[in-house]
LUMLO-280036 format. One record per residue (C-alpha): x, y, z. Coordinates in Angstrom, 1 decimal, decimal comma, padded with zeros to 4 digits. Layout:
# residues N
+--------+--------+--------+
:     xx :     yy :     zz :
+--------+--------+--------+
:      X :      Y :      Z :
...
+--------+--------+--------+
***
This chain:
# residues 480
+--------+--------+--------+
:     xx :     yy :     zz :
+--------+--------+--------+
:  041,7 :  102,5 : -125,0 :
:  042,0 :  100,1 : -128,2 :
:  042,7 :  096,7 : -127,6 :
:  042,5 :  093,7 : -129,5 :
:  039,2 :  092,5 : -130,7 :
:  039,6 :  089,2 : -128,3 :
:  040,1 :  091,2 : -125,3 :
:  037,7 :  091,6 : -122,6 :
:  037,6 :  094,5 : -119,6 :
:  036,7 :  094,4 : -116,1 :
:  035,8 :  097,8 : -114,6 :
:  035,2 :  098,1 : -110,5 :
:  033,9 :  101,4 : -110,0 :
:  033,9 :  103,0 : -107,6 :
:  036,4 :  101,6 : -105,4 :
:  035,0 :  101,5 : -101,7 :
:  036,6 :  102,0 : -098,2 :
:  039,0 :  104,4 : -099,4 :
:  039,1 :  108,3 : -099,7 :
:  037,5 :  110,0 : -102,8 :
:  036,5 :  108,1 : -105,8 :
:  038,5 :  106,3 : -108,1 :
:  037,9 :  103,0 : -110,4 :
:  040,0 :  099,7 : -111,5 :
:  040,0 :  098,4 : -114,7 :
:  041,2 :  095,2 : -115,5 :
:  041,9 :  094,1 : -119,1 :
:  041,7 :  090,1 : -120,2 :
:  042,9 :  088,3 : -123,1 :
:  040,9 :  085,3 : -124,7 :
:  042,1 :  083,2 : -122,1 :
:  040,5 :  085,4 : -119,8 :
:  044,0 :  086,0 : -118,3 :
:  044,8 :  089,4 : -117,1 :
:  047,0 :  091,6 : -119,3 :
:  046,9 :  094,9 : -117,7 :
:  045,3 :  096,5 : -114,5 :
:  045,2 :  099,9 : -113,9 :
:  044,0 :  102,2 : -111,0 :
:  042,3 :  105,4 : -112,4 :
:  041,8 :  108,8 : -110,5 :
:  038,5 :  109,9 : -111,7 :
:  038,0 :  113,4 : -109,9 :
:  040,0 :  116,6 : -110,7 :
:  041,4 :  118,7 : -108,2 :
:  042,0 :  122,3 : -108,9 :
:  043,3 :  123,5 : -106,1 :
:  046,6 :  124,6 : -107,7 :
:  044,6 :  127,0 : -110,0 :
:  041,7 :  128,5 : -107,9 :
:  044,2 :  129,3 : -104,9 :
:  046,0 :  131,7 : -107,3 :
:  045,2 :  135,5 : -106,7 :
:  044,6 :  134,8 : -102,9 :
:  046,6 :  136,5 : -100,1 :
:  049,1 :  134,4 : -099,0 :
:  047,8 :  134,3 : -095,3 :
:  044,2 :  132,9 : -096,5 :
:  046,4 :  129,7 : -098,2 :
:  046,9 :  127,4 : -094,9 :
:  042,9 :  128,0 : -094,0 :
:  042,1 :  127,4 : -097,7 :
:  044,0 :  124,7 : -098,8 :
:  042,9 :  122,3 : -095,8 :
:  039,5 :  122,1 : -097,7 :
:  041,3 :  119,5 : -100,0 :
:  040,4 :  116,9 : -097,2 :
:  037,9 :  116,4 : -094,3 :
:  039,9 :  113,8 : -092,7 :
:  043,5 :  115,2 : -092,7 :
:  043,2 :  119,0 : -093,0 :
:  045,7 :  119,8 : -090,4 :
:  048,3 :  118,2 : -092,9 :
:  047,7 :  120,6 : -095,6 :
:  047,1 :  123,5 : -093,2 :
:  050,7 :  122,7 : -091,7 :
:  052,4 :  122,0 : -095,0 :
:  051,1 :  125,4 : -096,4 :
:  051,6 :  127,6 : -093,3 :
:  055,4 :  125,9 : -093,0 :
:  055,9 :  127,4 : -096,5 :
:  054,2 :  130,6 : -095,4 :
:  056,6 :  130,5 : -092,6 :
:  059,6 :  131,1 : -094,9 :
:  057,7 :  133,8 : -097,3 :
:  057,4 :  136,0 : -094,0 :
:  060,9 :  135,2 : -093,3 :
:  060,6 :  133,3 : -090,3 :
:  063,3 :  130,1 : -090,3 :
:  062,7 :  129,3 : -086,5 :
:  059,4 :  129,3 : -084,7 :
:  059,0 :  130,1 : -080,7 :
:  059,3 :  127,0 : -078,7 :
:  055,4 :  127,7 : -078,0 :
:  054,5 :  127,9 : -081,6 :
:  056,3 :  124,8 : -082,9 :
:  055,4 :  122,4 : -079,9 :
:  052,1 :  123,7 : -080,4 :
:  052,0 :  122,6 : -084,3 :
:  053,8 :  119,1 : -083,5 :
:  050,8 :  118,3 : -081,0 :
:  048,1 :  119,2 : -083,6 :
:  050,0 :  117,1 : -086,1 :
:  050,3 :  114,1 : -083,7 :
:  046,6 :  114,6 : -082,9 :
:  046,1 :  114,5 : -086,5 :
:  048,1 :  111,4 : -087,6 :
:  047,0 :  109,8 : -084,6 :
:  043,0 :  110,1 : -085,5 :
:  043,6 :  109,5 : -089,2 :
:  045,7 :  106,3 : -088,4 :
:  042,7 :  105,0 : -086,1 :
:  039,8 :  106,1 : -088,5 :
:  041,7 :  103,9 : -091,3 :
:  042,5 :  101,1 : -089,3 :
:  039,1 :  100,6 : -087,5 :
:  037,0 :  101,8 : -089,8 :
:  037,9 :  101,0 : -093,5 :
:  040,7 :  097,7 : -092,8 :
:  039,8 :  095,9 : -089,9 :
:  036,7 :  094,6 : -091,4 :
:  039,2 :  092,7 : -094,1 :
:  041,6 :  091,7 : -091,1 :
:  038,8 :  090,4 : -088,8 :
:  036,6 :  088,9 : -091,2 :
:  038,8 :  087,6 : -093,9 :
:  038,9 :  089,0 : -097,6 :
:  036,2 :  086,2 : -098,6 :
:  033,4 :  086,9 : -096,1 :
:  030,0 :  088,2 : -096,6 :
:  029,9 :  091,8 : -097,5 :
:  027,1 :  092,3 : -095,3 :
:  029,3 :  092,0 : -092,3 :
:  032,5 :  092,5 : -093,6 :
:  032,2 :  096,5 : -092,7 :
:  032,1 :  098,7 : -090,1 :
:  028,6 :  098,0 : -088,8 :
:  029,9 :  094,2 : -088,9 :
:  032,7 :  095,1 : -086,8 :
:  030,5 :  096,8 : -084,0 :
:  028,5 :  093,9 : -084,0 :
:  030,9 :  091,2 : -083,4 :
:  033,7 :  093,1 : -081,9 :
:  032,1 :  095,9 : -079,5 :
:  034,6 :  096,5 : -077,2 :
:  037,2 :  097,0 : -080,4 :
:  034,9 :  099,2 : -082,0 :
:  034,2 :  101,2 : -079,4 :
:  038,1 :  101,8 : -078,7 :
:  038,2 :  102,9 : -082,4 :
:  035,7 :  105,8 : -082,2 :
:  037,1 :  106,9 : -078,7 :
:  040,7 :  106,9 : -080,2 :
:  039,7 :  108,8 : -083,3 :
:  037,6 :  111,1 : -080,8 :
:  040,8 :  111,7 : -078,7 :
:  042,6 :  113,0 : -081,7 :
:  040,0 :  115,4 : -082,5 :
:  040,4 :  116,8 : -079,3 :
:  043,7 :  117,3 : -079,5 :
:  043,4 :  119,0 : -082,8 :
:  040,4 :  121,1 : -081,5 :
:  042,2 :  122,6 : -078,4 :
:  045,3 :  123,2 : -080,9 :
:  043,5 :  124,4 : -084,1 :
:  040,1 :  125,8 : -082,6 :
:  038,2 :  123,5 : -084,4 :
:  038,2 :  119,8 : -085,1 :
:  037,7 :  120,1 : -089,0 :
:  039,4 :  123,0 : -090,5 :
:  041,0 :  124,9 : -087,8 :
:  042,9 :  127,8 : -087,8 :
:  045,7 :  127,7 : -085,4 :
:  048,5 :  127,8 : -087,2 :
:  049,4 :  131,3 : -088,9 :
:  052,3 :  132,7 : -091,0 :
:  055,0 :  133,1 : -088,2 :
:  053,5 :  131,0 : -085,6 :
:  050,3 :  130,3 : -083,8 :
:  047,3 :  132,3 : -082,6 :
:  046,5 :  130,3 : -079,5 :
:  048,4 :  128,1 : -076,8 :
:  047,2 :  125,3 : -074,9 :
:  045,4 :  126,5 : -071,8 :
:  046,0 :  124,4 : -068,4 :
:  042,2 :  123,4 : -068,8 :
:  043,0 :  122,1 : -072,0 :
:  046,0 :  120,5 : -070,8 :
:  044,1 :  118,9 : -068,0 :
:  041,4 :  117,5 : -070,5 :
:  043,7 :  115,8 : -072,6 :
:  046,0 :  114,3 : -070,3 :
:  043,1 :  112,5 : -068,4 :
:  043,2 :  110,0 : -071,3 :
:  046,6 :  110,5 : -072,6 :
:  047,8 :  107,0 : -070,9 :
:  044,8 :  105,1 : -071,9 :
:  045,3 :  106,4 : -075,5 :
:  048,9 :  104,6 : -075,5 :
:  047,4 :  101,4 : -073,8 :
:  044,9 :  101,3 : -076,7 :
:  047,3 :  102,0 : -079,2 :
:  049,7 :  099,1 : -078,1 :
:  046,4 :  096,7 : -077,9 :
:  045,8 :  097,7 : -081,6 :
:  049,3 :  097,5 : -082,8 :
:  049,4 :  094,0 : -081,5 :
:  046,4 :  093,5 : -084,0 :
:  047,8 :  094,4 : -087,0 :
:  051,4 :  092,5 : -086,0 :
:  049,6 :  089,3 : -085,3 :
:  047,6 :  089,4 : -088,5 :
:  050,9 :  089,8 : -090,3 :
:  052,9 :  087,4 : -088,6 :
:  049,6 :  084,6 : -089,0 :
:  049,4 :  085,3 : -092,5 :
:  052,9 :  086,0 : -093,3 :
:  053,6 :  083,3 : -096,1 :
:  050,4 :  084,7 : -097,9 :
:  051,2 :  088,3 : -097,3 :
:  054,6 :  088,1 : -098,7 :
:  053,5 :  087,9 : -102,0 :
:  050,3 :  089,9 : -102,0 :
:  050,7 :  092,7 : -104,3 :
:  054,1 :  093,2 : -102,9 :
:  057,2 :  094,1 : -104,7 :
:  061,0 :  095,7 : -104,4 :
:  061,0 :  099,1 : -104,1 :
:  062,5 :  102,8 : -103,3 :
:  061,1 :  104,5 : -099,8 :
:  061,1 :  108,2 : -099,4 :
:  060,0 :  110,3 : -096,0 :
:  061,3 :  113,0 : -093,9 :
:  064,2 :  112,3 : -091,2 :
:  065,8 :  114,2 : -088,3 :
:  069,2 :  115,4 : -088,7 :
:  070,4 :  112,0 : -086,7 :
:  068,1 :  109,9 : -088,9 :
:  065,2 :  109,7 : -086,6 :
:  062,0 :  109,6 : -087,7 :
:  060,1 :  113,0 : -087,1 :
:  056,5 :  113,3 : -088,9 :
:  056,4 :  117,2 : -088,7 :
:  059,8 :  118,4 : -089,6 :
:  062,9 :  116,9 : -091,0 :
:  065,1 :  116,5 : -094,8 :
:  064,2 :  114,3 : -097,2 :
:  065,9 :  110,7 : -097,5 :
:  065,2 :  108,2 : -100,0 :
:  066,5 :  104,6 : -099,8 :
:  066,8 :  101,8 : -102,5 :
:  065,2 :  098,3 : -102,3 :
:  068,2 :  097,2 : -100,7 :
:  068,3 :  100,1 : -098,3 :
:  071,2 :  102,1 : -099,7 :
:  070,6 :  106,1 : -099,6 :
:  069,7 :  107,4 : -103,2 :
:  069,7 :  110,8 : -101,6 :
:  069,6 :  112,1 : -097,8 :
:  069,2 :  115,1 : -095,7 :
:  067,9 :  117,4 : -098,7 :
:  067,2 :  120,7 : -098,3 :
:  063,2 :  120,8 : -098,6 :
:  063,9 :  124,0 : -100,7 :
:  065,7 :  121,8 : -103,2 :
:  063,0 :  118,8 : -103,6 :
:  062,7 :  119,8 : -107,4 :
:  066,4 :  118,8 : -107,8 :
:  065,6 :  115,1 : -107,3 :
:  062,0 :  114,8 : -107,8 :
:  059,8 :  115,6 : -110,8 :
:  056,1 :  114,7 : -112,2 :
:  054,7 :  112,8 : -115,4 :
:  051,2 :  113,1 : -116,4 :
:  049,6 :  109,8 : -118,1 :
:  046,4 :  110,1 : -120,3 :
:  044,4 :  107,8 : -118,1 :
:  044,7 :  109,4 : -114,9 :
:  044,0 :  113,1 : -113,6 :
:  046,9 :  112,5 : -110,6 :
:  050,2 :  112,6 : -111,7 :
:  053,1 :  110,1 : -111,3 :
:  056,5 :  111,6 : -109,5 :
:  059,5 :  109,9 : -109,8 :
:  063,3 :  110,2 : -108,9 :
:  065,2 :  112,6 : -111,8 :
:  068,3 :  110,5 : -111,5 :
:  066,7 :  107,3 : -112,3 :
:  063,9 :  108,2 : -114,6 :
:  060,5 :  107,5 : -114,8 :
:  060,5 :  103,8 : -115,3 :
:  062,9 :  103,1 : -112,7 :
:  062,6 :  106,3 : -109,8 :
:  059,2 :  105,6 : -108,8 :
:  059,3 :  105,2 : -105,0 :
:  056,8 :  104,3 : -101,9 :
:  055,7 :  107,0 : -099,0 :
:  053,6 :  106,4 : -095,9 :
:  054,1 :  104,6 : -092,5 :
:  055,9 :  101,7 : -094,4 :
:  058,0 :  103,9 : -095,9 :
:  058,8 :  105,8 : -092,7 :
:  059,7 :  102,7 : -090,7 :
:  061,9 :  101,6 : -093,8 :
:  063,9 :  104,9 : -094,1 :
:  064,3 :  106,1 : -090,7 :
:  067,1 :  104,9 : -088,2 :
:  065,4 :  104,9 : -085,3 :
:  061,8 :  106,2 : -083,4 :
:  062,5 :  108,5 : -080,4 :
:  060,0 :  107,3 : -078,4 :
:  060,2 :  104,3 : -076,4 :
:  057,5 :  101,8 : -077,0 :
:  057,4 :  102,7 : -080,6 :
:  061,2 :  102,0 : -081,0 :
:  060,6 :  098,8 : -079,7 :
:  058,2 :  097,9 : -081,9 :
:  060,0 :  099,6 : -084,9 :
:  063,0 :  096,9 : -083,9 :
:  060,9 :  094,1 : -083,9 :
:  059,3 :  095,3 : -087,4 :
:  062,9 :  095,6 : -088,6 :
:  063,7 :  092,3 : -087,7 :
:  061,0 :  090,3 : -089,8 :
:  063,2 :  091,0 : -092,7 :
:  066,8 :  091,3 : -091,2 :
:  067,1 :  094,8 : -091,1 :
:  066,5 :  095,1 : -094,8 :
:  063,6 :  097,1 : -095,9 :
:  060,0 :  095,6 : -095,7 :
:  058,7 :  095,2 : -099,0 :
:  055,5 :  093,6 : -098,0 :
:  052,4 :  095,9 : -099,1 :
:  050,1 :  094,8 : -096,5 :
:  052,7 :  095,6 : -093,6 :
:  051,7 :  099,1 : -094,3 :
:  048,9 :  098,3 : -091,5 :
:  051,5 :  097,1 : -089,0 :
:  053,6 :  100,5 : -089,9 :
:  050,7 :  102,2 : -089,4 :
:  049,7 :  101,0 : -086,0 :
:  053,7 :  101,6 : -084,8 :
:  052,9 :  105,4 : -086,0 :
:  050,0 :  105,2 : -083,8 :
:  051,7 :  104,4 : -080,7 :
:  054,6 :  106,9 : -081,3 :
:  052,0 :  109,5 : -081,7 :
:  049,9 :  108,6 : -078,4 :
:  053,6 :  108,7 : -076,8 :
:  054,2 :  112,2 : -078,3 :
:  050,9 :  113,5 : -077,3 :
:  051,4 :  112,5 : -073,7 :
:  055,1 :  113,8 : -073,8 :
:  054,3 :  116,9 : -075,3 :
:  051,3 :  117,7 : -072,5 :
:  053,9 :  117,5 : -070,1 :
:  056,0 :  120,6 : -071,5 :
:  055,2 :  124,0 : -069,5 :
:  056,4 :  125,6 : -073,1 :
:  052,5 :  124,9 : -074,4 :
:  051,4 :  127,7 : -072,1 :
:  053,8 :  130,2 : -073,4 :
:  052,6 :  133,7 : -074,4 :
:  055,5 :  134,1 : -077,2 :
:  053,4 :  132,8 : -080,0 :
:  054,8 :  134,6 : -083,2 :
:  058,2 :  135,3 : -084,9 :
:  059,2 :  137,7 : -087,5 :
:  061,3 :  138,1 : -090,4 :
:  062,1 :  139,7 : -093,7 :
:  059,6 :  138,7 : -096,6 :
:  060,6 :  136,4 : -099,4 :
:  058,9 :  135,3 : -102,7 :
:  059,1 :  131,7 : -103,2 :
:  058,9 :  128,6 : -100,2 :
:  058,5 :  125,2 : -099,7 :
:  056,8 :  123,5 : -096,7 :
:  056,9 :  119,6 : -096,3 :
:  055,4 :  117,7 : -093,6 :
:  054,8 :  113,7 : -093,3 :
:  050,9 :  113,7 : -093,8 :
:  049,3 :  110,1 : -092,4 :
:  049,6 :  109,0 : -095,9 :
:  053,2 :  110,0 : -096,6 :
:  055,3 :  112,9 : -097,7 :
:  053,3 :  116,1 : -098,1 :
:  054,9 :  119,0 : -100,5 :
:  053,4 :  122,4 : -100,6 :
:  055,4 :  124,9 : -102,9 :
:  054,2 :  128,5 : -103,4 :
:  055,3 :  132,1 : -105,0 :
:  053,8 :  135,1 : -103,9 :
:  054,4 :  138,6 : -105,4 :
:  055,0 :  142,0 : -104,0 :
:  050,9 :  142,4 : -103,5 :
:  050,9 :  139,3 : -101,1 :
:  049,1 :  137,5 : -104,0 :
:  049,9 :  133,4 : -104,3 :
:  051,0 :  133,2 : -108,3 :
:  052,1 :  129,4 : -108,0 :
:  051,2 :  126,7 : -106,0 :
:  052,5 :  123,2 : -106,5 :
:  051,1 :  120,5 : -104,4 :
:  052,2 :  116,7 : -104,3 :
:  050,2 :  114,9 : -101,9 :
:  051,2 :  111,6 : -100,3 :
:  048,7 :  109,4 : -102,5 :
:  050,1 :  111,0 : -105,8 :
:  054,0 :  109,7 : -104,6 :
:  052,1 :  106,0 : -104,3 :
:  050,6 :  106,5 : -107,6 :
:  052,8 :  103,7 : -109,4 :
:  053,1 :  101,5 : -106,4 :
:  049,2 :  101,4 : -105,7 :
:  048,9 :  100,5 : -109,7 :
:  051,7 :  098,1 : -109,5 :
:  049,8 :  096,3 : -106,4 :
:  046,5 :  096,3 : -108,4 :
:  048,1 :  094,9 : -111,2 :
:  049,7 :  092,0 : -109,4 :
:  046,9 :  091,0 : -107,4 :
:  044,7 :  091,3 : -110,4 :
:  046,9 :  088,6 : -112,2 :
:  047,6 :  086,6 : -109,0 :
:  043,9 :  086,2 : -108,5 :
:  041,8 :  087,2 : -111,2 :
:  043,5 :  085,6 : -114,4 :
:  041,3 :  082,7 : -115,9 :
:  038,7 :  082,4 : -113,0 :
:  035,1 :  083,1 : -112,3 :
:  034,7 :  086,7 : -110,9 :
:  033,7 :  086,5 : -107,6 :
:  033,2 :  089,5 : -105,1 :
:  035,8 :  088,0 : -102,8 :
:  038,0 :  088,1 : -105,7 :
:  037,3 :  091,6 : -106,6 :
:  037,6 :  092,7 : -103,0 :
:  041,4 :  091,4 : -103,0 :
:  041,8 :  094,3 : -105,4 :
:  040,4 :  096,7 : -103,2 :
:  042,3 :  095,4 : -100,3 :
:  045,7 :  095,8 : -101,9 :
:  044,5 :  099,6 : -102,4 :
:  043,2 :  100,2 : -098,8 :
:  047,0 :  099,2 : -097,7 :
:  047,9 :  102,7 : -098,7 :
:  045,2 :  104,2 : -097,2 :
:  044,7 :  106,5 : -100,5 :
:  043,0 :  109,6 : -100,6 :
:  042,3 :  109,6 : -104,4 :
:  040,9 :  113,3 : -104,7 :
:  042,3 :  114,3 : -101,2 :
:  038,7 :  114,8 : -100,1 :
:  036,6 :  113,2 : -097,6 :
:  036,6 :  109,1 : -096,5 :
:  034,1 :  107,2 : -098,4 :
:  032,3 :  105,2 : -095,9 :
:  029,1 :  103,5 : -095,4 :
:  027,1 :  101,6 : -098,3 :
:  029,2 :  102,7 : -101,0 :
:  027,7 :  101,2 : -104,0 :
:  030,0 :  099,4 : -106,8 :
:  029,1 :  098,0 : -110,0 :
:  031,6 :  095,6 : -111,9 :
:  030,8 :  094,9 : -115,2 :
:  032,9 :  092,5 : -118,0 :
:  032,1 :  093,7 : -121,5 :
:  033,4 :  092,1 : -124,8 :
:  035,1 :  094,1 : -127,4 :
:  032,1 :  095,2 : -128,7 :
:  030,7 :  096,3 : -125,7 :
:  028,1 :  093,4 : -125,1 :
:  027,6 :  092,9 : -121,3 :
:  029,0 :  089,2 : -120,6 :
:  028,7 :  089,7 : -116,5 :
:  028,0 :  092,0 : -113,8 :
:  028,3 :  091,9 : -110,2 :
:  026,8 :  094,8 : -107,8 :
:  026,6 :  095,6 : -104,0 :
:  025,6 :  098,5 : -102,0 :
+--------+--------+--------+
***
């Protein structure tokens, strides 16, 4: 990039307490005011290419290697596409409910991990707290019961995944046309023993996120926040549905841009563009164009877009969430955490409900149909709408794969959040660790999976350097 000779550049690399690797660059003018701030994705993901040539039935197992924390989302999005490839439009009740149980276990464990391990240090200790304590170890020392709760909630979600997919990570339970196992009575009783506790713990965690938002509302309203459109899947009556549904997008005023879009025709409404400074694409709504057509996905978008939640405790919480903004879309970026914990409670309720369904012990695991050549699978991953699009030739080989992951949808919003926080907090001031952490806090609100790989946890190093236009080092901060 070429800039004026009077410009200065701050680089935050890598961004910490997120999944994958990214960096932030901040351009300052001669008065040290922020002119530009960008989030760069510096890893290259090649799954769309090396899946080509593989037999279609391998896709659900291969593509989940994208991620070590949300593999179930890729596993299920891929297999939903492959259901259609093998001609199955409707699964057996046992297959659908087993997949739903798997998916709610995935959402429950992922949201729990993000909230307790990656986000809670900022909420419990404050953005400016000493980084020595502002981490998961600090939480464990100062709030031991909360830390144990977070670990046990994630463990429960992983056990749900193990019982439905065969393994806690990178399971094989879903196959084109159905599933390869049901839930045994022993597995059911094992999970049911802790289901009530998980609902109660989810309510307690939700209260932390809700109370934090209410206590700091005056500050959070403007912290990396802006008006935007929101997109998610919804059920046929506009209800939240994390596993299935059709696409709905609303604008900043809550007016529907499109609704009940057939998943196979997502490309009629959404496309992507490439920019030179990131490996991640920038999706937008075709009818609005790249400048105005960007949108948000994920928990905040799902709470804004849906009309109701079909579990009673989460629905009560949704109504309280909606009341904060008088029923209009909530545009507070940090409200992602509150919305995320409402979904955690919803997932716990759905898991408890499903465990009492005798269809999970059914023996009809597979359905059959006539082969197709192209199909799309869409699911609501923990981080937002996940799209898998495949073509398969007559030799059963994948010839095309296009994956639009949740964080890709949120690419423009994350960049806008970074720029807003940088301009509001870094212009014309001395660099401090706490101020830099605010930029990362804005990114963490989206729970991004920057490479759709694994969570970056522990003492991940960060080096920030302030350089002048000739490359001279003016200032430096390091941590980790």
